[in-house]
Each structure stands twice: as structure tokens, then as C-alpha cells.
PyMOL commands that place a pseudoatom at each C-alpha (Angstrom):
pseudoatom trace, name=CA, resn=MET, resi=1, chain=A, elem=C, hetatm=0, pos=[-18.052, -9.091, -0.912]
pseudoatom trace, name=CA, resn=ASN, resi=2, chain=A, elem=C, hetatm=0, pos=[-14.795, -8.996, 0.794]
pseudoatom trace, name=CA, resn=ASN, resi=3, chain=A, elem=C, hetatm=0, pos=[-15.192, -7.573, 4.285]
pseudoatom trace, name=CA, resn=GLU, resi=4, chain=A, elem=C, hetatm=0, pos=[-11.401, -7.998, 5.181]
pseudoatom trace, name=CA, resn=LYS, resi=5, chain=A, elem=C, hetatm=0, pos=[-9.893, -4.762, 6.026]
pseudoatom trace, name=CA, resn=THR, resi=6, chain=A, elem=C, hetatm=0, pos=[-6.618, -3.653, 4.450]
pseudoatom trace, name=CA, resn=THR, resi=7, chain=A, elem=C, hetatm=0, pos=[-3.648, -3.044, 6.708]
pseudoatom trace, name=CA, resn=MET, resi=8, chain=A, elem=C, hetatm=0, pos=[0.090, -2.351, 6.074]
pseudoatom trace, name=CA, resn=GLU, resi=9, chain=A, elem=C, hetatm=0, pos=[0.885, -5.672, 7.510]
pseudoatom trace, name=CA, resn=GLN, resi=10, chain=A, elem=C, hetatm=0, pos=[-1.559, -7.450, 4.999]
pseudoatom trace, name=CA, resn=LEU, resi=11, chain=A, elem=C, hetatm=0, pos=[-0.090, -5.516, 2.039]
pseudoatom trace, name=CA, resn=GLN, resi=12, chain=A, elem=C, hetatm=0, pos=[3.510, -6.498, 3.126]
pseudoatom trace, name=CA, resn=MET, resi=13, chain=A, elem=C, hetatm=0, pos=[2.432, -10.160, 3.068]
pseudoatom trace, name=CA, resn=ALA, resi=14, chain=A, elem=C, hetatm=0, pos=[1.038, -10.009, -0.243]
pseudoatom trace, name=CA, resn=THR, resi=15, chain=A, elem=C, hetatm=0, pos=[3.942, -8.138, -1.815]
pseudoatom trace, name=CA, resn=ASP, resi=16, chain=A, elem=C, hetatm=0, pos=[6.844, -9.891, -3.432]
pseudoatom trace, name=CA, resn=SER, resi=17, chain=A, elem=C, hetatm=0, pos=[10.484, -8.792, -3.840]
pseudoatom trace, name=CA, resn=TYR, resi=18, chain=A, elem=C, hetatm=0, pos=[9.754, -6.799, -6.902]
pseudoatom trace, name=CA, resn=GLY, resi=19, chain=A, elem=C, hetatm=0, pos=[7.389, -4.591, -5.129]
pseudoatom trace, name=CA, resn=THR, resi=20, chain=A, elem=C, hetatm=0, pos=[7.404, -2.476, -1.821]
pseudoatom trace, name=CA, resn=VAL, resi=21, chain=A, elem=C, hetatm=0, pos=[5.233, -1.002, 0.940]
pseudoatom trace, name=CA, resn=ILE, resi=22, chain=A, elem=C, hetatm=0, pos=[6.421, 2.228, 2.704]
pseudoatom trace, name=CA, resn=ALA, resi=23, chain=A, elem=C, hetatm=0, pos=[4.928, 4.133, 5.573]
pseudoatom trace, name=CA, resn=TYR, resi=24, chain=A, elem=C, hetatm=0, pos=[4.791, 7.889, 4.910]
pseudoatom trace, name=CA, resn=GLY, resi=25, chain=A, elem=C, hetatm=0, pos=[3.177, 9.981, 7.547]
pseudoatom trace, name=CA, resn=ASP, resi=26, chain=A, elem=C, hetatm=0, pos=[-0.496, 9.034, 7.686]
pseudoatom trace, name=CA, resn=PHE, resi=27, chain=A, elem=C, hetatm=0, pos=[-0.072, 7.396, 4.200]
pseudoatom trace, name=CA, resn=VAL, resi=28, chain=A, elem=C, hetatm=0, pos=[1.090, 3.949, 3.153]
pseudoatom trace, name=CA, resn=LEU, resi=29, chain=A, elem=C, hetatm=0, pos=[2.565, 3.809, -0.423]
pseudoatom trace, name=CA, resn=ALA, resi=30, chain=A, elem=C, hetatm=0, pos=[2.512, 0.349, -2.147]
pseudoatom trace, name=CA, resn=SER, resi=31, chain=A, elem=C, hetatm=0, pos=[3.738, -1.123, -5.371]
pseudoatom trace, name=CA, resn=ALA, resi=32, chain=A, elem=C, hetatm=0, pos=[3.518, -4.789, -6.697]
pseudoatom trace, name=CA, resn=TYR, resi=33, chain=A, elem=C, hetatm=0, pos=[4.592, -6.480, -9.786]
pseudoatom trace, name=CA, resn=ARG, resi=34, chain=A, elem=C, hetatm=0, pos=[1.781, -7.283, -12.170]
pseudoatom trace, name=CA, resn=HIS, resi=35, chain=A, elem=C, hetatm=0, pos=[1.576, -9.489, -15.296]
pseudoatom trace, name=CA, resn=LEU, resi=36, chain=A, elem=C, hetatm=0, pos=[-1.785, -8.567, -16.740]
pseudoatom trace, name=CA, resn=GLY, resi=37, chain=A, elem=C, hetatm=0, pos=[-1.248, -10.287, -20.066]
pseudoatom trace, name=CA, resn=LYS, resi=38, chain=A, elem=C, hetatm=0, pos=[-1.132, -8.877, -23.619]
pseudoatom trace, name=CA, resn=GLY, resi=39, chain=A, elem=C, hetatm=0, pos=[2.329, -7.429, -22.870]
pseudoatom trace, name=CA, resn=ARG, resi=40, chain=A, elem=C, hetatm=0, pos=[1.026, -5.434, -19.773]
pseudoatom trace, name=CA, resn=ILE, resi=41, chain=A, elem=C, hetatm=0, pos=[3.892, -6.122, -17.339]
pseudoatom trace, name=CA, resn=GLY, resi=42, chain=A, elem=C, hetatm=0, pos=[5.305, -3.842, -14.575]
pseudoatom trace, name=CA, resn=ASN, resi=43, chain=A, elem=C, hetatm=0, pos=[4.749, -2.319, -11.142]
pseudoatom trace, name=CA, resn=ASP, resi=44, chain=A, elem=C, hetatm=0, pos=[1.395, -0.767, -10.074]
pseudoatom trace, name=CA, resn=ALA, resi=45, chain=A, elem=C, hetatm=0, pos=[1.258, 2.209, -7.746]
pseudoatom trace, name=CA, resn=ARG, resi=46, chain=A, elem=C, hetatm=0, pos=[-1.263, 2.612, -4.769]
pseudoatom trace, name=CA, resn=VAL, resi=47, chain=A, elem=C, hetatm=0, pos=[-1.688, 5.241, -2.181]
pseudoatom trace, name=CA, resn=TYR, resi=48, chain=A, elem=C, hetatm=0, pos=[-3.487, 4.469, 1.221]
pseudoatom trace, name=CA, resn=LYS, resi=49, chain=A, elem=C, hetatm=0, pos=[-4.313, 6.596, 3.996]
pseudoatom trace, name=CA, resn=LEU, resi=50, chain=A, elem=C, hetatm=0, pos=[-4.931, 5.616, 7.710]
pseudoatom trace, name=CA, resn=ALA, resi=51, chain=A, elem=C, hetatm=0, pos=[-8.587, 5.040, 8.330]
pseudoatom trace, name=CA, resn=GLU, resi=52, chain=A, elem=C, hetatm=0, pos=[-7.924, 4.543, 12.011]
pseudoatom trace, name=CA, resn=GLN, resi=53, chain=A, elem=C, hetatm=0, pos=[-5.055, 5.652, 14.384]
pseudoatom trace, name=CA, resn=PRO, resi=54, chain=A, elem=C, hetatm=0, pos=[-2.594, 3.612, 16.155]
pseudoatom trace, name=CA, resn=ILE, resi=55, chain=A, elem=C, hetatm=0, pos=[-3.284, 3.068, 19.912]
pseudoatom trace, name=CA, resn=SER, resi=56, chain=A, elem=C, hetatm=0, pos=[-0.151, 2.878, 21.957]
pseudoatom trace, name=CA, resn=GLY, resi=57, chain=A, elem=C, hetatm=0, pos=[0.329, 0.591, 24.943]
pseudoatom trace, name=CA, resn=TRP, resi=58, chain=A, elem=C, hetatm=0, pos=[0.006, -3.075, 25.573]
pseudoatom trace, name=CA, resn=GLY, resi=59, chain=A, elem=C, hetatm=0, pos=[-2.715, -5.425, 25.486]
pseudoatom trace, name=CA, resn=GLN, resi=60, chain=A, elem=C, hetatm=0, pos=[-5.970, -6.159, 23.647]
pseudoatom trace, name=CA, resn=ASP, resi=61, chain=A, elem=C, hetatm=0, pos=[-6.824, -2.365, 22.824]
pseudoatom trace, name=CA, resn=ALA, resi=62, chain=A, elem=C, hetatm=0, pos=[-3.320, -1.586, 21.609]
pseudoatom trace, name=CA, resn=ARG, resi=63, chain=A, elem=C, hetatm=0, pos=[-2.924, -1.142, 17.715]
pseudoatom trace, name=CA, resn=GLY, resi=64, chain=A, elem=C, hetatm=0, pos=[0.229, -0.575, 15.961]
pseudoatom trace, name=CA, resn=PHE, resi=65, chain=A, elem=C, hetatm=0, pos=[0.698, 1.350, 12.626]
pseudoatom trace, name=CA, resn=SER, resi=66, chain=A, elem=C, hetatm=0, pos=[0.912, -1.836, 10.569]
pseudoatom trace, name=CA, resn=GLU, resi=67, chain=A, elem=C, hetatm=0, pos=[-2.473, -2.961, 12.051]
pseudoatom trace, name=CA, resn=CYS, resi=68, chain=A, elem=C, hetatm=0, pos=[-4.509, -0.062, 11.421]
pseudoatom trace, name=CA, resn=GLU, resi=69, chain=A, elem=C, hetatm=0, pos=[-7.123, -0.061, 8.603]
pseudoatom trace, name=CA, resn=LEU, resi=70, chain=A, elem=C, hetatm=0, pos=[-6.242, 1.789, 5.473]
pseudoatom trace, name=CA, resn=ASP, resi=71, chain=A, elem=C, hetatm=0, pos=[-8.418, 3.315, 2.756]
pseudoatom trace, name=CA, resn=LEU, resi=72, chain=A, elem=C, hetatm=0, pos=[-7.349, 3.388, -0.759]
pseudoatom trace, name=CA, resn=VAL, resi=73, chain=A, elem=C, hetatm=0, pos=[-7.110, 6.974, -1.865]
pseudoatom trace, name=CA, resn=ALA, resi=74, chain=A, elem=C, hetatm=0, pos=[-5.187, 6.889, -5.376]
pseudoatom trace, name=CA, resn=GLU, resi=75, chain=A, elem=C, hetatm=0, pos=[-4.326, 4.109, -7.827]
pseudoatom trace, name=CA, resn=ALA, resi=76, chain=A, elem=C, hetatm=0, pos=[-2.216, 4.609, -10.967]
pseudoatom trace, name=CA, resn=ASP, resi=77, chain=A, elem=C, hetatm=0, pos=[-3.933, 3.737, -14.322]
pseudoatom trace, name=CA, resn=GLU, resi=78, chain=A, elem=C, hetatm=0, pos=[-0.632, 2.676, -15.686]
pseudoatom trace, name=CA, resn=LEU, resi=79, chain=A, elem=C, hetatm=0, pos=[2.061, 0.217, -14.986]
pseudoatom trace, name=CA, resn=PHE, resi=80, chain=A, elem=C, hetatm=0, pos=[5.760, 1.374, -14.153]
pseudoatom trace, name=CA, resn=ALA, resi=81, chain=A, elem=C, hetatm=0, pos=[8.960, -0.175, -15.168]
pseudoatom trace, name=CA, resn=ASP, resi=82, chain=A, elem=C, hetatm=0, pos=[9.966, -0.791, -11.572]
pseudoatom trace, name=CA, resn=ALA, resi=83, chain=A, elem=C, hetatm=0, pos=[8.892, -0.218, -7.957]
pseudoatom trace, name=CA, resn=GLY, resi=84, chain=A, elem=C, hetatm=0, pos=[10.959, 2.996, -7.723]
pseudoatom trace, name=CA, resn=HIS, resi=85, chain=A, elem=C, hetatm=0, pos=[8.988, 4.796, -10.491]
pseudoatom trace, name=CA, resn=ALA, resi=86, chain=A, elem=C, hetatm=0, pos=[5.790, 3.403, -9.169]
pseudoatom trace, name=CA, resn=ILE, resi=87, chain=A, elem=C, hetatm=0, pos=[6.639, 4.780, -5.575]
pseudoatom trace, name=CA, resn=ALA, resi=88, chain=A, elem=C, hetatm=0, pos=[7.691, 8.159, -7.109]
pseudoatom trace, name=CA, resn=TRP, resi=89, chain=A, elem=C, hetatm=0, pos=[4.172, 8.416, -8.659]
pseudoatom trace, name=CA, resn=ALA, resi=90, chain=A, elem=C, hetatm=0, pos=[2.645, 7.556, -5.264]
pseudoatom trace, name=CA, resn=PHE, resi=91, chain=A, elem=C, hetatm=0, pos=[4.739, 10.159, -3.425]
pseudoatom trace, name=CA, resn=ALA, resi=92, chain=A, elem=C, hetatm=0, pos=[3.223, 12.747, -5.841]
pseudoatom trace, name=CA, resn=HIS, resi=93, chain=A, elem=C, hetatm=0, pos=[-0.310, 11.638, -4.884]
pseudoatom trace, name=CA, resn=THR, resi=94, chain=A, elem=C, hetatm=0, pos=[-0.008, 12.078, -1.180]
pseudoatom trace, name=CA, resn=ASN, resi=95, chain=A, elem=C, hetatm=0, pos=[-1.462, 15.654, -1.071]
for i in range(1, 95): cmd.bond("trace and resi %d" % i, "trace and resi %d" % (i + 1))
show_as sticks, trace
zoom trace
């Protein structure tokens, strides 16, 4: 069982140059290049929503947007030709 929380910072570290991670209000839109075998190659699309709010200030209790825990709220069943098409799908699933 993986108890590590998902954050925007963690998503950015795991995303290569073929993908992207974008903050959009209380959402984070993410796409990464995937090679799943049997000809399944392309970009995935995921939508995350803040599970906790940023805490402004300095010190131990401060938390920036990129450090907030995220909940996965939507994930595409298909792969896309590129990150742009994947993020377009993600924008459409932020409501």
C-alpha cells in the first residue's frame, strides 16, 4: 500500500519533457507520455483537485500550492497524440 501523498511538486518531478503539469484554480492538470506496449503509445490525462489548502507565511506550518495534497478526480481511458490534446481533455473535466 502506497501512503505517499500526491502533490504538484511530486507530479512535476515525475513528468518528462513530453508531458506537463498545470495549476488551474483548485485543480492540477497533468499529462505524461506512456508506452503501454502493443502499440499503445501517447499521453495520458489526469485531473487532480486540492485535498488541502495552501497555508501562507513562513516556517514549519506554511504550505505552498505545490506542496498541497491532491485527490485524483478524473483520468482519461484513452491516450492522446500529445500533451496539448491530453490537457484539453483535462480542462473539459474540471467541472
